C-alpha positions as CSV (number, residue, x, y, z in Angstrom):
1,M,53.3,16.6,-38.3
2,K,55.9,14.6,-36.4
3,F,58.9,16.3,-35.3
4,R,62.5,14.7,-34.2
5,S,64.0,16.3,-31.6
6,R,67.4,16.9,-32.5
7,I,68.3,18.8,-29.3
8,L,67.6,16.9,-25.8
9,P,69.3,15.7,-24.2
10,A,71.3,18.6,-23.3
11,I,74.1,16.3,-24.3
12,A,73.1,15.2,-27.6
13,L,73.5,18.3,-28.6
14,A,75.1,17.2,-32.1
15,A,79.0,15.8,-31.7
16,A,80.0,17.1,-34.7
17,L,79.8,20.7,-34.0
18,A,83.2,19.8,-32.2
19,G,86.0,22.1,-33.1
20,C,83.6,25.0,-34.7
21,S,83.7,27.1,-31.4
22,R,84.2,31.2,-31.3
23,Q,85.2,33.6,-29.0
24,G,81.7,34.3,-27.0
25,E,80.6,30.8,-27.0
26,L,80.1,28.1,-24.5
27,V,81.6,24.5,-25.1
28,I,80.3,21.4,-22.9
29,N,82.8,18.6,-23.1
30,E,81.2,15.7,-22.3
31,G,83.0,12.2,-22.4
32,V,86.5,12.0,-24.7
33,G,86.3,13.3,-27.8
34,I,82.6,15.0,-27.7
35,S,81.9,18.4,-27.4
36,T,79.0,20.3,-27.7
37,V,79.0,24.5,-28.8
38,L,76.1,26.2,-27.7
39,T,75.5,29.4,-29.7
40,S,72.2,32.3,-30.3
41,C,71.9,30.3,-34.1
42,P,69.1,27.8,-34.6
43,T,70.3,24.4,-34.9
44,V,69.2,23.3,-39.2
45,G,67.3,20.4,-40.2
46,I,64.6,18.2,-41.7
47,P,62.0,16.6,-39.5
48,D,61.5,12.8,-40.3
49,Y,59.2,12.3,-43.6
50,T,59.0,15.5,-44.8
51,G,62.1,15.8,-47.2
52,D,60.3,14.0,-49.9
53,V,57.1,14.6,-51.5
54,T,54.9,11.9,-54.2
55,L,52.3,13.3,-56.5
56,F,50.1,10.6,-57.9
57,R,48.1,11.3,-62.0
58,S,45.0,10.2,-59.6
59,E,43.7,10.4,-56.0
60,G,43.1,7.2,-54.5
61,D,45.7,4.9,-56.2
62,R,49.1,5.1,-54.8
63,T,50.9,2.3,-56.8
64,A,53.9,2.9,-58.7
65,A,52.0,3.0,-61.9
66,N,50.4,6.1,-61.0
67,L,53.3,8.1,-60.4
68,D,53.3,11.4,-60.9
69,V,56.2,13.5,-59.8
70,V,59.1,12.7,-57.6
71,A,60.8,16.0,-55.5
72,S,63.7,15.8,-52.6
73,I,64.8,18.7,-50.6
74,T,68.6,18.3,-51.1
75,N,71.9,20.4,-50.0
76,L,70.3,22.3,-47.2
77,R,72.9,25.1,-46.5
78,T,72.7,27.8,-43.6
79,T,74.0,31.1,-42.6
80,C,73.6,32.7,-39.4
81,D,74.0,36.6,-38.5
82,E,74.8,36.8,-34.7
83,S,75.5,40.7,-34.7
84,T,72.3,41.6,-32.9
85,E,69.7,41.2,-30.5
86,R,67.4,39.3,-33.3
87,V,69.3,36.5,-34.5
88,Y,68.7,35.9,-38.1
89,S,69.0,32.4,-39.7
90,N,69.1,31.9,-43.3
91,S,68.7,28.4,-45.3
92,T,69.0,27.4,-48.3
93,F,68.4,24.1,-50.3
94,D,67.6,22.4,-53.5
95,V,64.7,20.7,-54.6
96,L,65.3,17.8,-57.6
97,A,62.3,16.9,-58.8
98,R,61.5,13.7,-62.0
99,R,58.5,13.0,-63.7
100,T,57.4,10.1,-65.2
101,D,55.4,11.2,-68.5
102,T,58.0,13.8,-70.2
103,R,55.7,14.9,-73.3
104,G,54.8,18.7,-72.7
105,A,56.4,21.5,-71.0
106,R,55.2,21.8,-67.5
107,Q,55.5,23.7,-64.4
108,V,55.2,22.4,-60.8
109,T,55.0,24.1,-57.7
110,L,55.6,22.9,-54.4
111,P,54.4,24.0,-51.0
112,Y,57.5,24.1,-48.2
113,F,57.1,25.3,-44.4
114,A,60.2,27.3,-42.1
115,T,59.2,26.1,-38.8
116,V,61.2,27.7,-36.2
117,M,61.1,25.3,-32.5
118,R,62.2,26.1,-29.3
119,G,63.4,23.1,-26.9
120,G,62.1,20.4,-29.1
121,T,58.5,21.0,-28.4
122,A,57.2,24.1,-28.5
123,V,56.6,25.8,-32.3
124,V,57.7,30.0,-32.0
125,S,57.1,30.3,-35.5
126,K,55.7,28.8,-39.3
127,R,56.1,30.2,-42.4
128,I,54.7,28.9,-46.1
129,G,56.7,29.3,-49.3
130,T,56.5,27.5,-52.7
131,V,59.4,26.6,-55.1
132,T,58.4,25.7,-58.5
133,L,59.6,23.7,-60.7
134,N,60.3,23.7,-64.7
135,F,60.1,21.2,-66.8
136,A,61.2,21.6,-70.4
137,D,59.4,18.6,-73.1
138,G,60.9,15.9,-73.3
139,Q,62.4,16.7,-69.9
140,E,62.9,14.2,-66.9
141,R,64.3,15.7,-64.4
142,A,63.7,19.4,-62.9
143,Q,65.5,21.5,-60.4
144,A,65.0,24.7,-58.3
145,S,66.6,26.3,-55.2
146,A,64.6,28.0,-52.4
147,Q,65.2,29.7,-48.8
148,A,63.7,30.0,-45.8
149,G,64.4,32.8,-43.0
150,A,64.2,32.7,-39.1
151,F,64.7,35.4,-36.3
152,V,65.6,34.3,-32.9
153,D,65.4,36.5,-29.5
154,R,69.4,36.6,-28.5
155,A,68.3,37.0,-24.9
156,E,66.2,33.7,-25.7
157,A,68.6,31.7,-26.5
158,T,71.1,32.8,-24.1
159,L,71.5,30.5,-21.0
160,P,71.2,32.2,-17.7
161,A,74.6,33.2,-16.0
162,D,73.9,31.3,-13.3
163,V,73.4,28.0,-15.0
164,R,76.9,28.7,-17.1
165,E,79.0,29.6,-14.4
166,R,77.7,25.8,-13.0
167,I,78.6,24.3,-16.2
168,T,82.3,26.0,-17.0
169,R,82.9,26.6,-12.8
170,K,86.4,24.5,-12.1
171,R,86.0,22.3,-9.3
172,K,89.0,20.8,-7.7
173,A,89.6,17.5,-5.7
174,G,87.5,17.5,-2.6
175,D,84.8,20.1,-3.5
176,P,81.7,19.4,-2.5
177,D,80.4,19.0,-5.8
178,A,83.5,17.6,-7.5
179,A,82.7,13.6,-8.8
180,L,79.2,15.2,-9.6
181,D,78.1,16.1,-13.4
182,P,76.4,19.4,-13.8
183,L,74.7,18.7,-17.4
184,A,72.7,15.7,-15.0
185,D,71.1,18.3,-13.0
186,P,67.6,19.1,-13.5
187,Q,67.6,22.8,-13.8
188,V,70.8,22.6,-15.9
189,R,68.8,20.2,-18.6
190,T,65.7,22.6,-18.6
191,A,67.7,26.1,-18.9
192,I,69.8,24.3,-22.0
193,Q,66.3,22.9,-23.5
194,R,64.9,26.2,-23.0
195,A,67.4,28.0,-24.8
196,S,67.9,25.7,-27.5
197,F,66.4,26.7,-31.2
198,E,65.9,24.8,-34.1
199,L,65.1,25.8,-37.9
200,L,63.0,23.1,-39.3
201,V,62.7,23.0,-43.5
202,G,60.4,20.7,-45.0
203,F,57.4,20.2,-47.9
204,Q,54.2,21.0,-46.8
205,L,52.5,17.7,-47.2
206,S,49.2,16.4,-46.7
207,E,48.2,14.3,-44.1
208,A,47.8,11.9,-46.9
209,Q,51.2,12.4,-48.1
210,L,52.9,12.1,-44.6
211,A,51.4,8.8,-43.8
212,Y,52.6,7.3,-47.6
213,N,56.2,9.0,-46.7
214,A,56.1,7.3,-43.6
215,T,55.0,3.7,-44.2
216,R,56.5,3.1,-48.1
């Protein structure tokens, strides 16, 4: 399964977080109007091609005439509890579905995954859940809600003290490293990468379903 990294490079950690810092968080400024907030909470997202799933009536026929059910993940929302050493992040989302044959009541169950990634590449954990959609007789559309949670070790999601000092230390004109960007230091970038976690949520797709999403 292909995951799109939302963490690296170090400064591309989401400018949208600007202005959301709280006491105790590290805010990294990079250029005009861009700031990055590093917290123990994982960033949350949906990997490429996994936010939709298409079911067909019969295998091997992937034409529009053979469509059965189409579903999408939307309204992904997250809360995070940083009050303990085991940081807990909980995401809720809605699944919206549409079927082509509206005759009779029908129940459709779809699997989804919740994966914790570290540094954009390493899989820390993966859990599979299911969401069930109930279509009433004559009803074309259905909606259901689901949730996914994950724990992250606070120590692993915290930058070492020496790295934080290198990033935040005030530099004076004339200092040997005054003109150097600490975020350009490979050691600093590596430390930020290792302390960065993501909670990724999407449909658990077969290889054929993933290929369909990638090529349609």
